[in-house]
C-alpha positions as CSV (number, residue, x, y, z in Angstrom):
1,M,0.0,0.0,0.0
2,S,1.4,3.4,-0.9
3,I,2.1,6.1,1.6
4,R,-0.5,8.4,0.1
5,A,-3.2,5.7,0.4
6,T,-2.3,5.0,4.0
7,G,-2.3,8.7,4.9
8,L,-5.7,9.2,3.2
9,K,-7.2,6.2,5.0
10,W,-6.0,7.4,8.4
11,A,-7.1,11.0,7.6
12,A,-10.6,9.6,6.9
13,I,-10.6,7.7,10.2
14,G,-9.3,10.9,11.9
15,F,-12.2,12.9,10.3
16,M,-14.8,10.4,11.6
17,V,-13.4,10.2,15.2
18,P,-14.9,13.6,16.3
19,V,-18.1,12.9,14.5
20,F,-18.4,9.6,16.4
21,W,-17.7,11.3,19.8
22,G,-20.1,14.2,18.9
23,V,-22.9,11.8,18.1
24,L,-22.2,9.7,21.2
25,G,-22.0,12.9,23.3
26,F,-25.4,14.0,22.0
27,I,-26.9,10.7,22.9
28,L,-25.3,10.8,26.4
29,F,-26.1,14.4,26.9
30,N,-28.3,13.9,30.0
31,A,-26.1,11.2,31.6
32,R,-25.4,11.7,35.3
33,E,-21.8,12.6,36.3
34,S,-20.0,9.3,37.1
35,I,-16.7,7.5,36.4
36,W,-18.1,6.5,33.0
37,T,-18.8,10.1,31.9
38,T,-15.3,11.1,33.1
39,L,-13.8,8.2,31.2
40,F,-15.8,9.3,28.2
41,W,-14.4,12.8,28.2
42,I,-10.8,11.5,28.8
43,L,-11.1,9.3,25.8
44,V,-12.5,12.2,23.7
45,Y,-9.6,14.4,24.5
46,I,-7.0,11.7,23.9
47,T,-8.4,10.6,20.6
48,C,-9.4,14.0,19.4
49,P,-7.0,16.7,20.7
50,P,-8.4,19.5,18.4
51,W,-11.5,19.6,20.7
52,L,-9.3,21.4,23.1
53,V,-9.0,24.3,20.7
54,P,-11.2,27.1,21.9
55,E,-14.2,28.0,19.8
56,T,-14.7,31.4,18.2
57,S,-17.6,32.9,16.3
58,M,-15.5,32.6,13.1
59,T,-14.5,28.9,13.6
60,P,-17.1,26.7,15.3
61,G,-15.6,23.6,16.9
62,W,-17.9,21.2,15.1
63,V,-16.4,22.3,11.8
64,V,-12.7,22.7,12.8
65,A,-12.3,19.6,15.0
66,P,-12.9,16.9,12.2
67,I,-10.6,18.8,9.8
68,L,-7.8,19.2,12.3
69,N,-8.1,15.7,13.5
70,A,-8.0,14.3,10.0
71,C,-4.8,16.3,9.3
72,L,-3.3,15.1,12.6
73,Y,-4.1,11.4,12.0
74,G,-3.0,11.6,8.4
75,T,0.3,13.3,9.2
76,V,1.1,10.9,12.0
77,A,0.3,7.9,9.8
78,V,2.5,9.1,7.0
79,G,5.3,9.8,9.4
80,I,5.1,6.4,11.0
81,V,5.1,4.6,7.5
82,R,8.1,6.6,6.3
83,L,10.0,5.8,9.4
84,H,9.1,2.2,9.2
85,R,10.2,2.0,5.6
86,T,13.4,3.8,6.3
87,F,14.4,1.4,9.1
88,Q,13.1,-1.6,7.1
89,T,15.3,-0.6,4.1
90,H,18.2,0.2,6.3
91,N,18.1,-3.2,8.2
92,T,17.6,-5.3,5.0
93,S,20.6,-3.7,3.3
94,R,22.8,-5.0,6.1
95,D,21.6,-8.5,5.8
96,T,22.4,-8.9,2.1
97,D,25.3,-11.0,1.0
98,G,26.5,-8.4,-1.5
99,P,30.1,-7.5,-2.4
100,S,30.5,-5.0,0.4
101,N,29.8,-7.7,3.0
102,N,33.0,-8.7,4.7
103,R,32.0,-12.2,5.9
104,W,34.5,-15.0,5.5
105,R,33.3,-17.3,2.8
106,G,35.8,-20.1,3.3
107,P,38.5,-21.5,0.9
């Protein structure tokens, strides 16, 4: 899978995370304060950090949070894939039995 496809897939997932939390928050709007509601909001802020950005009249949070979260998830995914491919290429080049390898091959 290409880096671009991976980034777009995770950006789509990142876009849907605040939508999911928003719908679930709307459903649980009248829930009593308990350990579960506290856990809910902790999970929201861990998986969707753009919700911590303060709302203004020019940028409502329900519009900005999914876009920023999509950018965050996509960027992190592309960075992880690039690092993984860099280390994977670097490690496999050491294991080859090419001309630069100084292993003793016997008589």
